[in-house]
C-alpha positions as CSV (number, residue, x, y, z in Angstrom):
1,M,-10.1,17.3,-9.4
2,E,-8.7,19.9,-7.2
3,V,-4.3,19.2,-6.1
4,T,-3.5,21.1,-3.1
5,K,0.1,20.7,-2.4
6,T,1.2,20.0,1.3
7,A,4.7,20.6,3.5
8,I,6.1,17.9,2.5
9,D,7.1,17.5,-1.2
10,G,4.8,15.1,-3.0
11,V,2.3,14.8,-0.7
12,L,-0.9,15.8,-2.3
13,L,-4.4,16.6,-0.9
14,L,-7.2,16.0,-3.5
15,A,-10.7,17.2,-4.1
16,P,-13.0,15.3,-6.4
17,K,-15.3,17.0,-8.7
18,V,-18.8,16.1,-7.0
19,F,-22.1,16.3,-8.4
20,G,-24.8,16.3,-5.9
21,D,-28.7,17.3,-6.1
22,S,-31.2,16.2,-3.9
23,R,-31.1,12.2,-4.6
24,G,-27.5,12.0,-3.3
25,F,-23.9,13.0,-4.8
26,F,-21.8,11.2,-8.0
27,F,-18.2,11.8,-8.3
28,E,-15.4,9.5,-9.5
29,S,-13.0,8.4,-6.6
30,F,-10.2,7.2,-9.0
31,N,-9.5,7.9,-13.1
32,A,-6.0,7.3,-13.6
33,R,-6.0,10.0,-16.7
34,V,-7.6,12.7,-14.6
35,F,-5.2,11.7,-12.0
36,A,-2.0,12.2,-13.7
37,E,-3.1,15.6,-15.8
38,A,-4.1,16.7,-12.4
39,T,-0.9,15.6,-10.5
40,G,1.9,14.5,-13.4
41,L,1.9,11.2,-11.7
42,Q,1.6,8.5,-14.1
43,L,0.8,5.5,-11.5
44,D,0.2,1.6,-11.2
45,F,-2.1,0.9,-8.1
46,V,-1.7,-3.1,-7.6
47,Q,-3.8,-3.5,-4.7
48,D,-6.4,-1.6,-3.1
49,N,-7.4,-2.0,0.7
50,H,-10.6,-1.2,3.4
51,S,-9.7,-1.2,6.9
52,R,-12.9,-0.3,9.4
53,S,-11.9,1.5,13.0
54,A,-14.0,2.7,15.9
55,R,-13.3,5.8,17.6
56,H,-10.1,6.5,18.8
57,V,-8.1,3.6,17.1
58,L,-5.1,4.8,16.2
59,R,-3.3,2.9,13.1
60,G,0.1,3.6,12.1
61,M,2.8,4.8,11.7
62,H,3.4,2.7,9.1
63,F,5.9,1.8,6.0
64,Q,7.9,-0.6,4.3
65,V,11.6,-0.4,3.8
66,N,12.1,-2.9,0.8
67,R,8.8,-2.7,-1.4
68,P,7.6,1.3,-0.5
69,Q,4.1,2.1,-1.4
70,G,2.6,4.8,-2.3
71,K,-0.9,5.8,-0.6
72,L,-4.0,7.2,-2.6
73,V,-6.2,7.0,1.1
74,R,-9.7,8.4,1.4
75,V,-12.7,7.9,3.7
76,V,-16.0,6.3,2.8
77,R,-17.7,6.3,6.1
78,G,-16.9,8.2,9.0
79,E,-13.9,10.6,9.5
80,V,-10.4,10.2,10.8
81,F,-7.2,12.5,11.1
82,D,-4.8,11.1,8.3
83,V,-1.3,11.6,8.8
84,A,2.2,11.4,6.6
85,V,5.9,10.9,8.1
86,D,8.9,12.4,6.2
87,I,11.3,9.3,6.7
88,R,13.5,10.0,3.6
89,R,16.8,10.0,5.1
90,D,17.2,12.4,1.8
91,S,15.0,14.7,2.3
92,P,14.7,18.4,3.3
93,T,11.8,17.9,5.3
94,F,12.7,14.4,6.9
95,G,11.2,14.0,10.1
96,R,8.2,16.4,9.5
97,W,5.0,15.3,9.4
98,V,1.4,16.9,7.9
99,G,-2.1,16.0,8.4
100,E,-5.7,16.1,7.2
101,R,-9.1,15.3,8.0
102,L,-10.5,13.2,5.7
103,S,-14.2,12.5,5.7
104,E,-17.1,10.8,4.2
105,T,-18.3,14.7,4.1
106,N,-15.6,16.3,2.9
107,Q,-14.6,12.9,0.4
108,R,-10.9,14.4,-0.5
109,Q,-8.1,12.0,-0.7
110,L,-4.3,11.9,0.2
111,W,-1.7,10.6,-2.0
112,V,1.3,9.5,0.3
113,P,4.2,8.5,-1.6
114,P,6.5,5.4,-1.2
115,G,9.5,6.4,1.4
116,L,7.0,8.3,3.9
117,A,5.4,6.4,7.2
118,H,1.6,6.8,7.3
119,G,-0.9,6.6,9.8
120,F,-4.5,7.5,10.8
121,L,-6.9,8.4,13.7
122,V,-10.7,7.6,13.9
123,L,-12.1,10.8,15.1
124,S,-16.3,9.3,14.4
125,E,-17.7,6.5,15.8
126,S,-16.3,4.5,13.3
127,A,-14.5,4.9,9.9
128,D,-14.1,3.0,6.5
129,F,-10.7,3.8,5.4
130,L,-9.8,3.0,1.7
131,Y,-6.6,3.1,0.0
132,K,-4.8,2.5,-3.3
133,T,-1.1,1.2,-3.0
134,T,1.5,1.1,-5.7
135,D,3.1,-2.2,-4.6
136,Y,1.7,-5.4,-2.8
137,Y,2.1,-5.9,1.1
138,D,5.1,-7.5,2.0
139,P,4.9,-8.3,5.8
140,A,9.1,-9.0,5.9
141,S,9.2,-5.3,4.8
142,E,6.9,-3.6,7.1
143,R,8.0,-1.3,9.6
144,C,6.1,1.0,12.0
145,L,7.4,4.7,13.0
146,A,6.0,5.4,17.0
147,W,3.2,7.3,16.5
148,N,3.8,9.6,19.7
149,D,7.9,10.1,18.6
150,P,9.0,12.7,20.5
151,T,11.5,13.8,17.6
152,V,8.8,14.1,15.1
153,R,6.0,15.5,17.2
154,I,2.6,14.7,15.8
155,D,0.2,16.8,17.0
156,W,-3.2,14.0,17.2
157,P,-6.5,15.5,18.2
158,L,-6.9,13.1,20.5
159,E,-8.7,15.4,23.0
160,G,-7.6,13.7,26.1
161,Q,-8.3,10.1,25.0
162,A,-5.1,7.3,24.7
163,P,-5.2,6.0,21.8
164,A,-6.4,2.5,20.8
165,L,-3.2,0.7,19.2
166,S,-2.2,-2.8,18.1
167,G,0.7,-4.5,19.5
168,K,2.9,-3.9,16.5
169,D,1.3,-0.2,16.9
170,Q,2.6,0.1,20.5
171,A,6.3,-1.1,19.6
172,G,6.5,1.6,16.8
173,L,10.2,2.2,16.5
174,A,12.1,6.0,17.2
175,L,12.8,8.6,14.4
176,E,16.6,8.3,14.8
177,S,16.7,4.3,14.6
178,L,15.3,4.1,11.1
């Protein structure tokens, strides 16, 4: 596994070793021992989630205040622009974001540590998005940072299109109010 650090401390881009030939490919999407050796992180994942979304759907920027979740995210069908925003007030990168294209072709994963807001925009006709979490979903603790917060200024590749948002995502909070 190849691990690349990003501009936000703790956010890691992971590229698995892929073994391919004329029949297709094989790779371990997760191996606790390999993950720990490559990242230095010993994590207990407690939940796996799978979402399917159509082109231009933007999900995010989600986080939990009382039970923050670390997320290991990947795409098994399609392509997304995946974003993490540092909302840790004591962090030197508070308010900064990183974004990566994740796809079924590049097979990369992103580790988003607890304490960050996370979201993605679907770039392909549809996308199947999988993620492991380090804590359980807690609806009472869930919050949403505005996807278009003017102080964070995420450069979403929208190509002139308005994103399709849920009601919850349309009502996202400003960074300064978190």
